[in-house]
N, C-alpha and C positions, 0 to 999 in steps of 0.2 A: 504493500500500500504506500501511497505518497506520504511524506512526512512534512508537516507544516510547523514552522517555528513561529510562535506568537511572542512578540517583544512588547510586553505591557508592564508598566511600573507597578500597577496594582490591579486587582481583580474588580471588574465591574460588569454591567449588563452587556457591553460590547464584546469584551473578551469571552464572556460566557456564550454569547450568540455564536461566535466563531468556533468555540469548543464544541458546541452542539452540532454545528454545521459540519465540522470535521468528522464527528461520530456518524452522522447521517451519510456522509460521502464515503465512509469507510477509510478515512485518512487517519494516520497517527498524528497526534498533536503534542508538541513539546512547548513548554513555557519558559521564557527568560524574563526575569524581573529587573535586571540591572544591565548596563552596557557591558560590564565585564563578563557576565555569564553569556550574554549574546555573542560577544567576540569569541568566547571559548567554543560555542556552538558553530560559529562561522568557520573556525579553524579546523574543526572536526569534520565539516562538510557532510553532516548527517541530516540534511534537510533538502527538500525540493522547492519549497516556497517559504518566503519570509514575510510576515505581516508586522509592521512596526507602527506603534501608536504615536501619532504626531500631535495629539491634542494638548499635551501637558509638557511644554518646553522646560518647565522647572525641574522635571525629573531627569531628562536626558535630551541631548541634541539629536533628533532623529536623522537630520541630513548628514551630520558628521558620522553617525553610526552607519548609515547606508554607504558612505564613501569607504569606510573600513571594511564593510562587507564585500564591496567590489575589489578592494585591494587584496583580500584573502583568497580571491579566485575561487569563491565557493561554487557549488554545483550549479545553482540557478541564480543568475545575476539580476534579480529584480526583487522589488518589495512593494508592499502596500503603504499608503499613508492615509491617515484619517483626518478629516477636517470637519469642524462643527458646521452644521447646515446654516446656522444663523450668522456666520462670518461673511464678510464681503468677499465676492469672488475675486481670486487673484490669479496671476499667471502660473502655469505649471512648470515653466522653464527652469526655475531654481531647483525644483524637485527632480526634473529629468537630468539636469546637470549633476545632481548629487548621486544619481544612479537609480532613482526610482523609475519603475515602468508604468505605474498605474496609481491613481488615487481613488479613494473610496470615501464618500460622504457618510458621516456617522449614521448608522442604522443598525440597531441591536436585534432586529427581527431575524430569527433563525433562518427562515427561507430566503431572505435577502442575502444573508451571508452565504448560504448554501449555493444559491444561484451564481453568486460572484465567484465562488470556488470552482464551480463547474465551467464557467466561461474561461477562467484562467487555465484550468486543466487542459481544455481543448484548444486554447489559444497560445498564450505565451509559454506555458510549461512545455507543451508538446513541441512547439517550435524550437525552444531552447534545446530540448533533448535531441531533436533531429539535427540541429546545427552542430551540436557537440559530436553526435555520431558521425556526421559528414566530415568533420575535422579529423576524427579518429581514423576514418576510412582513408582519407587522403594522406595522413601520416603513415599509415600502413603501406599504402601504394608507393610512397616515396622511399620507404625502407626496403620494399620487396626487391629480391634479386632477379625476379622474372620481369621481362619486358612487357609493359602494359600500355595499351593505347585505347583511348576512349574517343568514339566518334559520335556525331549527331545522326539523326535519321537521314539526313541528306549526304551522309558519308564524308562530312567535314571533320577533320581532326580537331578535337577539343583539348586533349591532354595526352602527354606521354610522360612516363616517369624516368628518373635518372638511369635506371637499368636499361631502358630502351635506348636512351641517348648513347650509353656506353657500348652496347652491343651493336647497334646499327650505325653509329658514327655520326648521327645527326644531332643538332642542337634543337631545343624546344622551339626557339624562334623561327627555325627553318621549316617547321611542320605545322604548328598550330595555326588554324585558319585555312589550311590547304585541303583540297579534296583528295581522297585516297588515290584516285586515278592519276593525280599529278606526281605521286611518288613512284619511282622506277620499280618495275616488277621483274622477277626472275623468270627466265625462259624455261626453267625446269618444271614448273607447274603444268598440269594438264590444262588444255585450252578452256575447258568448260568449268574449271574449279571455282573461279570467282562467281560465275553464274549460279553454281550450286550453292555456294555460301550465301549469296545475296537472297536466293529463293528461300533458304532456310530461315534467315533472319526476318524476312518479310512475313513469314508465317508465325513469327514469334517463337521459333524453336532454336535451341542451342546447337552450334556446330562445333565439332571437335575432330581434329585430324592433323595430318602432316602438311605443312605449307613451306615453300621455299621463298624466303625474302631476299631482296637485294640490298646489301649494305651501301653506304655512301661511296665507298671505294670501288664498288662494282662487283665485289665477291657475293656469291650466293650462299646462304646459310639455311640449314634445315631447322625448322621450328615445330615443336608440338604445340599447336594452337587450339585455344578454346575460346569461342566467340559467343557471348551471351547477350541476347536482346534485352533491353531494359526500358520500361515505360515509366516516365516521371509523373509527379503529382501536378495538379493544377488545371483549371479550366475544364471544359467539356471534354468528353472522351476523344472526339475527333481532333481537338486542339492540343492534346497532351504531347509533351515533347518526348520523342523516342530517341534512343541511341543504342550503342552496343559497346560492350566491354570486351576487349581483345587481350587475352592473357597468353603470353608466348614463353615457352621454355625452349631455349636455344641450344643446339649442339654445335660446339666449336672445337676445332682441332688445334692443339698446341704445337709448338715446334718439334716436340718429341713424338708427334703422331698419336698421342693418347687422346681418348675421347672423354670430355668432361661435360656431364649433363647436369643442368639445374632444373629441378622440378618445383612447381608451386605446391603449397600445402594441399590444394585441391587435387592436383595430379597425384600426390603421394597417397591421398585417401583412396583414389580410384584404383590404385595398384596394390593396395594392402592385401596381404594374404588372408586376413580375417574377413574379407568382403563377403557379405551374406549372399546366398544363392539368389534370393529375390532381386538383389541389386544387380547381379550379373544378368539376370533375365531382362530387367528394365533397360540396362545399357545395350543389350543386343537388340531389343525392340527399337530403342532410340536410333541406333545405327541403321537399322533396316528402313526406318521411316525416311531417311535422307534420299533414298533412291526409289521410293515407292510412289505410284500414282496417287492422286489426291484422295480417291475413295478408300484406298488401302491405308493411307496415312491417317485419315480420319477414323477409320475402324481401329487402328492401332492406338490412337489417342484414347479411345474408349477403353481398350484393353489396359492401357497404363493407368487410367483413372481407377479401374477396378483393382488392379494389382497394388496400388498405393494405399488402399484402405487397410485399416488395422485388423479387420476380421475377414479372412478370405474364405472361410469354410461354412459359416452359418448363413443359411439363406435369410433374406430379409423378408419379414412379414409385410404384407401390404398395408392398407390404411386401417384405421380403427374399426372400419366396418367389416373386417374379416370375421370369419366364424368364431364366436366367443369360446367354443369348446377348444378350438385349436389355440387361440390366444392364451387361454388359461393353462392348457397343458404345457405350452412353451414357457409361459411365465413361471409355472410351478415347478417344472422339471429342469429347466435350462438356466435358471438364475440362482445365485448363491447369496448375493449381497443384500443388505437392508433396502427395502423399498423406501422411497422418500415419503416421510410421514407428515401429516399436519400436526399442528401444535396439540390439538385435542387428543389425537391418537397417541402421540408420544407420552402424554401424561398417563395413559392407561397401560402402557407396556410394563409388564413385570419382568425383571431381569433373571427370572428363574423359569425353568421348564418343568411342567408337571410330570414328565416322564421320568421314572425313577432312575433308570440307568443313564439317561442323558445328564441328570444332575451329577451323577458320579464321575462324569467325564471319562478319563481313562484310568480311574482308580482300579484297585485290584478287583477282578471279577469275583462273583460269589463262589464259595467252595463247592466241590461236587456234592450233589445230594447223596444221601445214604444208599439209595437204590442203585447208584452208579458205581459203587465201590467194587462190585464184582463184575468185571468186564464180560460182555457177551462173546461167544465164539461163533465163527461162521458155521461150525458144526452144531451149535446149540440153537440155531434159529428154529422156532416152532414151525411145524409143517404148514400150518395155515398161512403164516407170513411168507414162508419160502414159496408157497404156491402163488401168492400175489406177485412175486418177482420173477416168475418163470419167463415172462416175455420182456424183461427189462432192457433187452437190446433192441426192442422194436420202438419206433417213434410213437406208436399208439398206446404205449404203456400208460396205465392209469395210476398216477401217484396218489389220488384221493382214496382209492381202495386200500393202498398200502398205509396211508395215513390212519384210516379207521382201524385196520388190523393191528397196528403198532401202538395204538392209543396216543397218537400225535407224536410218535418218535420215528418217522420214516427215514430220517437222514442217517441214523446210525446203521440201520439194517441195509438200506440201499448202498450206503458207503462201503460197508463190508463186502457186499457182492461185487460192486464195480471196481473197487480198489484191488480186490483179489483177481478179477478178470484181467486187469492191466498190469498185474505183478508189481504193485507199488511197494509192498513190503520188501520184495527182493531188491528192487532198485535202491531203496533207502537203507537196506541192511538193518531193518527194524523188525522186532518180533511182532507177531499178529496181536498179541495182548496190548502192546503199546499203541498200535493203530486203533484197536477197539476203544481203549481209554480216551484216545485223542478225539475220535468221532463222538463219543458220548459227552465229553466236556464241551466240545464245540456246540453240539446240539443243545446242551443245557443253557448255553448263553444266547440262544435264539428265544424270542419272546412268543410263547404259545398264545398269549392274549392278543397278538396282532392278527387281524383277519387275513392279511396278505403276506407281509414280510415276516414269516415264521420259518421253522425248519422244513415245512413242506415245500415252500418256495425254493429253499436251498437244495432240497432233494430233487426238485424239478429241474433246476439249473444244472445240477450235477449230472442228471440223466441226459439232458440235451447235450452237455459238453462231451460226455462219453460217446454219445451217438455221432456227433460231428467228428470226433477223433478217429472213428472207424472209416470215414470216407477216404477214398483212395488218394485224392488230391491233397487232403489234409495230412495223411500219413507220409506222403512224399515230401511235404514241406517241413515237418517237425521232427525233432530228435526225441528220444525217450525222456530226456530231462524236461523238454517242453510239455510232453503229455502229462507227466507227473505234476508239473507246475499248474497246468490247466485244471486238473482234477482237484488239487488242493485249493486253488483260487476259487473255483466254483463252490466248494464246500463252505468256505469261510466268507464269501463275498458280501454277505449282509449280516454277519454275526453281531448281535447286540443292537439290531436296528430298532429304534423306538416307535416305529409306525408313523413317523412324521417326516416331512421332506426337509431338505437342506434349507430352503427358504424359511420354513417355519422356525427351525432352530436359530437361524440368524436373526430373524425378527424378534424372537423371544429372548435373545441375548444369552443363550444357554452356554454352559461351561465348555461344551464341545466346540461351539462356534467360536468362542473366545480363544480356545486352545489352538484351533486350526485357522484362525484369522479369516473366518467366513469363506474359506476356500476348500472345496471338495471335503466338506466337514465329515459327512458320514463315511464316505469311501476311505478317507484317511484313518478314521476311527476303526473301521472294520479291519483294515490291513494291520494296523498297529496292535489291536487287541488280539488278533489271530496269532501273532508271534509271541505276544505276552503270555497267553494261556498255554501255548505250545511249549515254550522253553522254561516256564517257571517250575515245572515238576518233571523229573526224569521218567515218571510212569507214563506220561503222555507226550514225551518229546520225541516225535517221529524223526527229527533231524539229528539226533544225538550221535549217530554212528556214521554220518557222511563226512567226507573230507571238507576242509574249510573253504577252499575255492569253489567246490561244487555247491556247498551250502549258500555261498554268496550269490552264485549264479541263479540258483533256485529261488532264493529269497527275492532277488531283484525281479525275476519273471513273475512271481506271485503278486508282488506289490503292484507292478505295472498293469497286470490284468485286472486286479481289483479296482485300481484307480480308473481304468478304462470304462468301468460301468457307470461312471459319473456322466450325466446326460448333457452337461454344458459343452462337452467336446464331442458330442454325438456326430455332428456333421463333419468335423475335422477327421475323425477316425474313418468314417465311411468314405469320404472323398479321397483320402490318402490311399485307402485300400483299392479303390477303383482306379486311381491314376497310376499307382505303383505296381499293381498286380493284375487286375482285370484287363486293362488295356494292353500291357505287354503280352499277356497270355493269349489274347485275341490275335496278336501278331506272331504267335508261335515262338515267343521268347521264353524257353523253358528254364533258363538259368536263373531267372528271378526268384524261383521258388525257394532256393536254399540260402540266399543271402541273409546274414543276421538281421539286417534292418527289416527285411520283408517278413521274416519269421515272426518278428514282433508284431507287425501289422496283422498277420494271420491270427495270432493268438488274441489280440485285442478284438478283432472282428468276431472270432469264435465265441468268446465269453459274452460279448455284447448281444449277439444273436441268441445265445442260450438264455440270457437274462430276461429278454423281452420277447420270447418266442410264443407267448400265449395265443396270439391270433393265428399261429400256424399249427396249433394242436387240433385234434379232433373236436368237433363242434361242442359236445357235452363238456369237455374239459375247458375249452375256450370260454364258454358261458359261465362256468363256475369261477374261473380266474377273474373274469370281468366283474362279477358280483363282489368278489373279495377285495379287489383293488378299489372299487367304487366305495365300498363300505369304509375302507381305511381313509380315503379322501373325505368322505362325509364326516367321519369322526374328527378329522383335523379341522375342517371348517367349523364344526360345532365348538371345538375347543378354542379356536381363534375368536369366535364370537363371544364365548364366555370370558376369555381373558382380555378382551379389548385389543387383540392383536390385528394387524392387517390381514384381511382374508386373501390368501395367496391365489386360490382358485375359486372365485365366487360361483362359477358354474356348477361346482360340486356341492350344491345344497341339496340335502336329502329330500327336501319337499318339492323341488322344481327340476332336478337334474334329469336329463334324458341319457340313460346309459348307452343306448344305441348310437346317439350322436357322438358321445365321447369316444366310443370305440372306433367309429368311422373316422373321426379326426385323428386319433392315435395311429390308425393304420395308414391313413393318407400321408401324414406328416413324417412319421418316424419309421414305419415298418416296411412299406412297399419297396422303396428304393434300396434299403439296406438288404432285404432278403433277395431282391433281384440280383444284387451284386454277389451275395453269398451263394445263391443258387448257381450263378454262372461259374463260380469257383468250385463248389463242393458237389454240385449235381444233386438237387433235393426236390425232385418232381412231386413227391407226396406232400411235402410241406407247402409247396406253392399251390397245390390243389386244395388243401385245407384252408389256406389263406384266402383263396378265391371264394370258396364256399362260405366261409365265415363273414367275409365282407358283404356278400349278397344277403346273408342272413340278417346282419345288422341293418343293411339298407332297407330290407323288407319291413323290419320292425319300425324303422324311422318313417317310412312312407305311410305306415298305418297309424302313425302318431302314438305308438306304444312306448312308454317309458320304462316298462319292466323288462326283465331279461328274456322271458319266454312269452310267445303269443298265447292267448287264451285258447283252450281246446275248441276245435271246430264244432 
C-alpha cells in the first residue's frame, strides 16, 4: 500500500480527516509532529506522498521544510499545503518555488480528503513513479553491454546506447534523427529479411534472429537481434506513439581469432537449461508464426493465449446458467479452499468439525478392537462368505452380498482373497498373519457409519483395481512392484474418511484442513494414516521385511496413487494420460508403455477409474452406489445448514434433489471421457456397455421427472 506522511504540529479535525481518508484508501499513514522527525522520515525515504500543514507558521516553516524534502531526494518530490479558506487568495508561485506540487484549501471532510488522495494517486504519484522508472530504465540501457537502438514507428532512430556506439563505431549525433534506411546495410542478409522484420513489427509481434550489421568502417558483424514493438501511452489508440526496441548481442573476433559473445540478460534467460517445456513450446510457436500465412498466424495466436493460462487441464464451465447439478459437483469435488464468505456467514462458522476422527487430525488411531486380536486365515473363511467371493475376478461381482455376509467387514475377506491371488505376501516377504492383521486394522479405521465412504467402498475399489491389473495392456505396462502398490493404495485410499468433502473440512476450519493447508486434505490424511497404522506395530507391518530402497519405491507409488484420487486434478490426470499414452499408442508407438513416467500415468488412471467406477457397474449395483453417495451428500448439506457453514453443494438437498440429474451430470462431466480413454487403453467393452445402459436408465428417470432411484412398478 502507499505510505502517506502527515506533517502536522498537532492533532486536529484536518489531520484526522486525512487519517480516515488514508484508512479508506487502504494507505498506510505515518505522522510527524516536528520538523526534525519529518526530516528523519525524509531521509529514510519510506513514504510516497507528503502532506504538510501550512496553517500555523509559528510551529514550523512549511516552505523551508519542503525545500529540505527536495534536497533529501526523497521518493516522491511533492507535498500538500493547507490554506485557510477565509484568507485572501495569493499566488502559488512561492509554494511551487519551494517544491510544493499542489495546495489544498482546508476541508476536514473525510470524503474531500479521500477524493484528493485518489486524484493525487492517479495523477502526480503515478506520474512520478513512471518518471523514476523511465530514468531507471535509461540508466540500465546506458550501462548495458549489449547494443541497443530505439526507433519510432516511422523507423526514425530515437536513441542508441554507448555499447552501440562502441560496437558499431558511430556517435549518437550521427544516428539520432536519421531513418534506419539511411544507415548502411550489410550484403550478407537475405534480401527479404528486412521485409520480414518490418511485417512482424507491424503486426505487433516480436522478432528474434541473426542479423548482419555494417559497422562505420565497412566491416560486417553478426548480431543476435531481438526487436520488440512497443506502444506508448497517451491520446486515442490511433494516435498512440509506437516504436521498437532493438537489442543486439554482437559476435566479434579478436586478433587471436577467439570468439567473444555478449548476451543480454534476456538472451541468457532464453538459453537457460532450466527452461520449462511450456516455454520451449511457446518459443517454437512464436518462431513458426514468422513465416506463416495470416490465418495460421492468427490461429497460433489463439493457441498461445490458451497455453499462457495458468490452468491448462481443467475445462472451463460456461456461464452461471449451466446445469446446477454439474456446477455443484464441480464446486464440491474440485475445490479445496475456503469459499468467500459474507460477514454474517463468517460469524456463524465454528472452527471445529463434528466428525470425531476429523477433530483428531492425524493423532494416533484407535487401538484394535478385541475381536480383531485373533487374525483370520484364508483357510478359516466361512463357506458362506467364501461362496460370495467365488466370482471375485468377474466385473459383475456383487460387493453388497459380501458386505451383508461379513457383517460390514468385506475389505478384510476380499483383501485376503485378492492379495493371495496376486502373491502379495510372497512379494513383501511377509507372513499371511501379518497381512491379515494389517487388513483388519485398516478396515477398523474405515467408518461403518458412512453411507458411502466405508470399507465396502474400499473393497469395491480394490476389486476394480485387481480387475484392471489383469488386463493385458495393463500387465504389459506395470512391474510386480506397481501391482502391489496399486492393491495397497486401493485398500487404504479412503481410510478414516469422515463422510464429508474437502471443501466442507476447509470451510469448517477442521484440524485436518489446518494441518494440510487446505490442500488435498483428505487424500493427504489417508496416505499418511495408512503408513502410520502400518508401521506402528510389527504385527501388522507388511513392509517390515522388504529392502529399504524397495520400500521407498513402494511407498512413493502408494502415496502418488492415493493423492491421484483427489478430484481437483481430475482433468490434468486424464489429459496427460490421453496425450502421453492414448495418442502414441494410436500411432503404434509401443515403447511408451514401459517408461517410468508413463507407468505413473497408468497407475494414476487405474486407481482413478477404480475409485469412481460406479456408473460402469451392473445396473443394480450402480443404483445402490448412487443412493449411498447421495445420502452422504444430503447429510453434509444438513450439517452445513445446522452449523451455519457455506452449503458447498446446494443441489444436494434431500427435499429437492433429483438423483437422476446428479448422476447424469456426474457421468457427462467426469466419467465418459475418462472411461473412453481407459477403455481405449485396457479394452473394457463390458464396462462401456454398463455405462451406456446406466446413462439411459438415469435419462429415462429424468425424463419422467422421477427423483427417486427406481421407477415405480408398472
